[in-house]
N, C-alpha and C positions, 0 to 999 in steps of 0.2 A: 586484450579487452580494453575498451575505452568507455568510461561513463561520463556523460556530458549533459549539461542543461539543455532543455528543449522547450518549445512552446507546447501548451496543452493540445493545441489543434494541429501540431506537427503530424503529417501523414503516417509516419512510422509509429508514433505514440498512439494515434487513433486506431491503427491496425491492431497493435498489441492489446490495447484496452478493449477493443471489440472482441478479440479472440478470448481475452480473460472473461468477459461477461458471457460469451457463448459457453465456455467451459463451466462456469459457475451455474448458469441456468440448467445445463445438462445434469449436473450433480444434484440439483435441488428440484428436479422435475418441472422446469420451466418457470419456477417462482422468481419474481423480481427481487433485487436486493433491498434490504431495509434501509431506512434513512434517506437522505437527500443525495441523489447522484451528483458527482463532481462536474464542474463546468469550467470553462475558461475564465468566468467571472469570479470564481472562488478558489481556484487552485493557485497557490503562490509559488510552488516549486514543482517542476517536472524534470525527471531524469530519465535518460534513455541509455541503455547498455548496448554497445555495439561489439560484435565479434571483430577479429582482426581484419576481416575483409570489408568491414563497414556495415554488415547486416545487423539491423536492430533485433536483439534477442531478448531484451528485458526492459522493464520500465517500473517506475513508481512515482508517486506524487505526494505533496503535502498541502493540506488545507489549513489555513490559519483559523483557529477556533476563538481564541482571545486569551489575554493574560498570560502570554508565554507558552501556550499550549497549541499544538498542531495535530492534525489527524493524518495518518498514513492512508493513502488511497491508491488503488489500482496496482498494487505490487504484483508483478507477473514476470515469469520467465517462460519463453516458448518451449513446448514439450521437447523439441529436438535438442535444446540446449541445457536441459535439466540434468541434475546429478553431478554438476561440476562446481557447486558452491556459488553460483552466480546470484542467487537470491540474496545471499549474505553480502555480496558486493553492492547490490542495489540498496539494501537496507542500511548498510554502513554509509553509503553516499547520502541517503536521506537524513541520517542522524547528523552527519557532518554539516549538511545544508541547514538543518534546524539550529544547530549550535551557532553557525555563522550569522543567522538571523536573530539570535538571542532567545530562541525558544528553548525552554527548559524541559518540557514534557512532550512526549509523543504518545498518542492514543490511537487505537485502531479497533475495528470490528472485523471478525471473521466468523466462519460457521463451523458447526460440528462435523460437517462432511468434508472438511478441509484439514485433516490431521497433519499433513505436511506443513501447512501454514502455521498452525498452532505450535507445532514442534520447532519451526524456525524461530518464531517470536520468543518462545520460552527459552530456547537455547541461546538467544541473543540478549537475555536478561530482562525481557518484558515479563511483567507479573499480571496475573488475572485481576480484573477489576469489574466494577459494575457498569451498566449502561451510562452513557454520557450524551450530552447535547440532545439532538433530535431523536436519538435511539431510545432515550428514557421513556418516552410516551408512545413509541411505535410498537404496536402488537406484533408486527412482522419480525421484530428483533427479539422476541421472547426466548428463542433458542440460540441466539447469537452468543459468541464468545468475545469478551472484551479484554484488551490488554493495554498496559501503559508502561512507560519507562522514563525515568529521569535521565535525560541525555546530557544535561549540563555537567554532571559529575562523572559521566561514563567515560 
């Protein structure tokens, strides 16, 4: 496995993030995600995880929020590659990238119909917290689960 930096508009990243959004919409009956969708203009870090043959099998990104805080966006591992601990590899890569940029805290939003995601984050030391940023006033985020972790001391 190779984890490497990529551009947000990299074709492999866009394929994976499109697949992630398709899967999420299917789980939530077609409902759009709460908050502001990520874009090339506001994503500071994008990582892609490649299998030994170079196939992109996972991704994740970070959006700078302010004051040493960043948001985890578009964490995803392709279904065929799941069950091998690859999401932990991507999450660890994002945490390392956050520390390298001087960000002390990572926050994220996920949903109640994504128990594997909630389990991943809880198992990696993220703690439940309340809505942050644009989610605080978004009625579509009322059922969302929010997590954060101090990565500066992790």
